[in-house]
N, C-alpha and C positions, 0 to 999 in steps of 0.2 A: 505493499500498501502505500502512495506518496505521500510526500509529508502536508501538500494539499486536501488529501484525501482525508488525513488524519486530523487537518484543522475542519474540514468539514463536518467531522464526526463528533466534534465537540459538542459539549452538553446542552443541549437546546433548553426550553421553557419548558419547566414542569418535567423532564423526561428523567429518565434514569439515566447512572452513569456506573462507569466501570469505575475500582479501585485507582488510583491515579499513579501515574508513572510517572518520570521525571520527564519522557516525553512527549505526554499528553498537552496539546493545544484546547484551551478551552476561553468560552466566553462567559461574559460577565452575566448577570442575570437577566433572563426573559422579559421580566420589566423595565430593566433599566432603558431600553429607548422610548417607552412610554413617559418616563420620568424627565427623560432629555428633551423628549418632544414638549412636554407640558413648559419646562423651562424656558425651551427655546420661543413658544408661545405669548409666555411673561415678558419678554422682550419688546413683542409688537404691539401689549394692551396701550401705552401713551401714545404712539404714532396713530394707531388705529382709531383710540380715543379720540383724540382730536381732530382726525379726519371726520368723523363721524359728527361730532358738535359742529366743523366748518360747515359742511354738507346741511345740518339740520338748522344755525343759523341765517344760512343764506336760504331757506325755503324753496331748497332744490330737492324737490320729493320724489321727481323722477330719478334724481343720480342714486338714491337709496335700492333701487332697484339693480343696478347692479353692481351696488357695494356689498350686498351680502356675498352673491354669489364669488366675488374678489375673495373676500376674508374667506370662505367653504375653503377655496383652491388654497390660500395660503395656508391653511389651519392644515390642510391635508399634504403640501407640500410639507412642511416641517415635519409631519409625523414619518412623511416617508424616508425624509434625509435621514433622520435620526436612527429609524431601524436601518437602513441600508449601512449606517455607521457599525451600529450594533453587530451587523452582521459580518463585519469584515474588522471588528477589533477582537483580538484573542491574547491571548495571556498562557505562558506555560511554565510551569514551575520546575527548573532544571534542576543540576545534582551540584551546580555552583554557581547559578543567577537565577535572576526572576525576569524573561523575555516577556516583552511586548510588540506586536505587527499591528498597525492599525494603518487608514487611508483608503479612499472610495477609489482614486484615480492615479494618486502616485500612491506607493507604499513605502512605508517607515518600520524599521527594526529599532528596536533598543535593549538594550542586556544590562544589570546592576549587578554585579558580583555580589554574595553576602557579605562580603569584609567588606562594603563599601555603603552598606546600610546601616544608616546610625539607629534607627530607630523605624517602628510600624504603629502609625495613630489610626484611628478609626472618628469618622465623624457621620453622625446623622442628621441632614437638614429633615425640616416638617415633612416633607412630602415622602422623601424614600426611607422615614423612620416608621410613618403610614403603613407603609407597606412591608416592612420586616427588612428592610435594605441598608445597608452601609456602605461609604465610602474610602476606602481603605489607601492609605498614602506611604507610600515607600521613601522613607527620609534620609538624603545622603549628606545635607549640612553644605552642598554645593547651589544654595541660594536659589534652589528650585529647578535649575537647569538640566539636572540630570535625573530628578524625582519621578517616579513613577506612579500615578495616580489611577485606582479601578475603580471607574465608578458606574452599576453599583454589583454590592455583593449580597449574598446573605450574611445574616448576622454570624452565623455559624462557620462560613467560610473565611468570612473576615478574621472572625477569633484565630481559626486553625493556620493561616496564612502568618498572621500575626506570632503566632507559637512555631511556627515551621522556620520561619528566618531566625527568631532566637537561639532555637535549637541548634541553626545549623553553626550560627556565631558559636554556640560552645561546644562544636565539634561532634554533633550528633549529625545521624545521617537521616534524607528523606525516608530511605523507608520503612524507620522507627518511627515515624511519626503517623497518626489514625488518618486513613484516611476521609476524604468529605463526608461521604456519606455513610459512613459510622458513628451511631450514638455515641456521645461522649459522656464521661461520668459527671455529674453537678459536682463540683470542685466546693467545698468547704469556703463559705464568708471569709474574707482575708480582713485582718483587725481592722477598727477605721482610725487613722490618727485625727481628722478634723472632717469637721462635716457641718453645713449651714440647712437651717429647717427656714420655713417662709419667712418665719419673724424676723430671724438672723437677716435673710436676703431683702426683706424689705427696708428694716433699718440700714444696711448699706447702701441702698438707693436713696436714702433721704439725705444720704454724705457725697454723693456723687455729683457736685457741682460742678457743671459746665455750662462755658458761654457758645459754645458751638450751637448750640441749638439756637440762640439767637442770631447766627450766620447764618444757619439753614434757613427762618423762617425768613429772612430779608431776601436771601435768594431766590426761595420760592415765589417770592411776591414780586422780584424784579424777574423772572422766568412767565410767570403768568398772569402778569398784570391785566393783558391784553382778554382774561376772560370775564372781565369786571367794567361795567360801563361808566366806571370813572373812574381819574387816576389818583391813584393812592399816593402819590408824592407830592400830591399837591393841597397846600395847608385849607386852600378856598373850598377845596370840595369835600375836605371834612368838618369846615365849618356850615357847609351847604346841609350837612348831614344828620350834624347837631341841630341844626335851626331846630328839627320838631321835636322828637324826644329827648335831646341833650340841649333845648333852648334854656333852659334853669341853668346851664354849669356854666354856659358861656356868659350869660347875663351876668354871673359873679365877678366877671372881670379876670385880673391876676391871680385872685383867691381861685377862680375857676379855672385857669390855666394850670395853677400848682397842682389841683385836686386830678385836674386830666392827666395830668403826668404823670402822679404818683400810683394812679389807677391803670397808666401804663406800665409802669414797671412795676406793679404788684401781679399783672397779666404774666407779663417775661416770667417772672419767680415762679408763677404757678405752673407755666408751662412748662420750665425748666425743671422743677419737682415732679412733674407727671412723666415728664420723656425720660428723668432719671430714674426714677421707678423702674418704669418699664423698660427701660434698656438693660437696667441691672439684674431683674427677674428673668429677663429673656436671656442674657450671657452665664448666669450663677446659679439659677433655680435647681436647687436638689446637689447641691456642691457636695460632694464626695471626696476625701484623699483617705486611701488605702495603703497598708505596709503588705506588698506581696512578695511573692520569692523572686521575681522580675525587677521589683524597684517600688516606687510610688505610684501608684495607679491613681488618676483622678478624672475623675466624670463630674460633667456638668450640662446645663443648658435645658430649655424648656422647649422651645420651638425644635434647634437644633444642637443635638447633643453629642457632646464630642467625648471621647474618651482615649487619653494620654497615659502611657506609661514611660515615667523619669527612670531610668537607671541609675541605682546608687553609685556606682563606679565611675558614671558620667558628671556627676554633678562636681563643677569646676569649682564656683564661689554661691554665697546665698547674697540676697539684698533684703532687708529688712525696711522700711519706710512708714511715715506717715503724713498727715497731713495738719493744716494751722487748727484745723475746727476739730478734726477728729482725735487730732493730739489730748485733747482736753477730756475726751472721756475714754481713753488709753487704745483707743482703735489701731490696730499696726497692718502690714500687709508685707508676709513674706513671699519674696521668689527666688526660684531656683534657676541658677545659671548652668544651663545643661547646654552637652553638644546637638541634643535631639531639639529639634526646631517646635515652637507653640505658635500656629497662624502665621508663621514668616519671620517671628523672633525666637528668641534664644533665653529669653525672661520665662521661666513657668509658673503660673502662680499656683502657689501650693495652700495659701493660707491668706486669701484677699482679705479680710475683714475677720480681726482675731485680736484675741489680749494676748497679751503676751508671755501671761501662763500657758495658754492655747500654742503659741509657736514653739517655745523649748524641746516640749517633747519630739516635734517633727525636724528641729533641728540636730538631735541627736540620733534619731533615725537617719539622716542623710551622712552619718560620720562628722561632722562637725560640732563647737561648741562656740557657746556664747562667750564674750570677754568677760572673763572675772574680774573681781575687786583689784587684783592686785596686778591689772594691765599696766605698765607702763605709756600712758599716753604722751604724745608729745606736739607740740605746735609746728605751723610751717614756719615759712621765714617771714618777719614782719615787713622787709625791703619788698619782698613781692606784693604785699598788701597796697604797700605805699607807692611801689609804682604804679599800681592801676588807678590810685586817685590821680597820679599826678599825667598820666593819659589823658585821663579823660576830664581833666581841668583844663590841656591843651586843645583839645576839641570844643570845652562848654563857654568858656572864657572869652574867646573870639567870637562865639555866638552872641553872646549876652551883650558883649561891647557893641557889634552890627546891629543886634534889635534897638539897644537904646539911642544910635546914634542916625541909623536911616530906616527905622520901620517906625514903631510904637515904642514909647518910653518904656510904660509898664510890662511889657512884653520880656525886658533883662530877665526880671524875676524868673520865669520860666527855666532858664537853662543853670543859675544858679542854684533852684531847687534841687533840680536835678543832678548836678554835682554833689549837693549836702546829702541828697539819697545815695549815692553812690559810696562817699566816705561812709555814712554809716552802715550799710551793707556790709563792706571790709570790713568796718571794726569787728562787727559781729561775725564774719566767719574767721577772724583773725583769735577772735576770743572762745570760739567753739569749737573750729572744725580742728581735729585730733588724728592721728593715726598711732598703732600702736603693732607691735610683734612679739609673737610668740615660737617656741619651738615647733608648731605645726601651723600656724596661720598667720595673714597679715590683713588687718583692722584696718579700717577708713571709715569715719564716723563725721558727715557734712551738714552744715545748716542747724538751727535754731528754734524757728519757729515751727518748720516742717524738717525735723531733723532724716537723717540717713546712714544707717550701719552698713557698710560692704563688708563683707568676709571671704578670704580667698585660701584657697589652699595653697599652702606653699610648694607641695611637690607638685599637683596640678597642673600650675603655671607654666607654661608653654616658652616664656620669653620675658626679659623683664630688660627695658630699656630707659636710658639717661636723655632726655629732651631739652637743647638750652639755645633762647636764642641769643640775638646780640646785647639786648639787655638784661638778661639774665645770667649772661657770661662776665660781665662785669658788677652786676650785684651780688652775685655769689649765689643763687640758687637755680633751681632745676625742675621739671616737672616727671614724675618717675610713670611709664607705662608698661602696664602688666599685661604679656599676650593670654587673651581666654581664647579658647577655639568657640567658645558658645557666646563671647560677647566681649565687651572692655571695661577695663578698669585702670582709673589713671590718679594719681595723688600731687596734686600739682603746689607749685609753690615749697617745695623741700630745701633745706639747707644745703648746698651741694656734698657736704660730708658725710651728712645723714643720708641723701641720696645715694650715694654709693656704698654706704654699709649695709643698706637694705637690697641694694643690686647684689654684692656680695654675699650676704644669709640666704636669697631666694636662689640665686644661681648654686650653691652649696646644696641646698633641697634637691633642685631639679636635676643635679649630676647624678644622686643617689638612686635615683631609680627611670626606669625606662616607659618615658611616656606611653607607648603602646600598649604596655602591659597594664596599668592603671586602666585605660579604656578602650 
């Protein structure tokens, strides 16, 4: 039998299949093309909606007779393309790699060896989740260029592939794995390290303050203002609209304008509150962090359910942060810096909204430890902070003079207030930013109102570099850059002798172990 015949003998929707071998070419689940067709159709909703609105607005009833068949043809074409793409997409579980072939007119083939796959993540968007399907992503750490994504497989097949890849990386064989049609034994529930119920998630949403919603509303108003019968950016139009039910407000004069402004601000804050709650609930619903034999398993999401496992041996650093307001209530966020990517980033949320008493056990599970009371915290260079203020002054003082002479005399206050603010911020950073070193870890603590703590393993750092510009060389300080395959970490403004001491200590730790043995 030829290779093409073997591919055509792959598993059809709902059909039975033989136990897999390293030569079998398989298709994704038979319902995948339906999900893809609906997804492609969703991209046409707005264009078709605007077209229908324009036809109805111009009272061209005769055009509607042609509109319905066109829409039907577009829908049928989308599903036909989706079905043909599904038929021509196959994946093969090989003895040494995962291979994918795709393409309608021009065929392409890709293979990723098991040793290059850093992790396998599962994601269930709303519609696939309703159908019991999951998206399987093989992450290689190459920024998405060499990654393979299978849309969509059954939940059991997705779990099987994830276990297959991890077992291969541990030296097991494909044949030792369970065939995909063989029933799996129900494993015991792993211990839960951290979880968020509905109350915790909604409380989290109250702290998710973001002005992005204001920009979104303004952008939407600008893009879709043609749907309204008045110009929303014209103040006189608002006066005309308020002349009826809001006439009493305008009659109050300046007081009325203040009240109207306060109502507008309150409306934006209410909108921000609602959107923060909704966004947080959609992302963090039923958040669970479990300790499995493969690492930390995190599951979360209401409509889109993600399932990510963070292997312990690939954790290179931890980040603990908080906000200005949430700090007053003792809430913090724990992120894990790992080689495995999380939605395009290297920082995994391990505990996005937790008290320090809940974070400490998770830190211990990762093999790290929080800084002790005997940690020797040291400041950065005072010259570094002074130079930053001087550079700002060289820019803002001439601007203030120009405003006073050529523009409007009172405007000179603005640049000087900005300079005073920069000087205050730099003074606070000098007073509160610290770093420390112990036999196993390197710590960097920054910020006062919203402090952040970074903890890096000395052994798992890939490189350490001292960077100095012309001013830094003359003033005797430097920035220490620490190489992480899963992120970045830097300690700015260190005295040069301290930077060199840290570099030598970290290099000595790196040289004791082979990085490939750790990861």
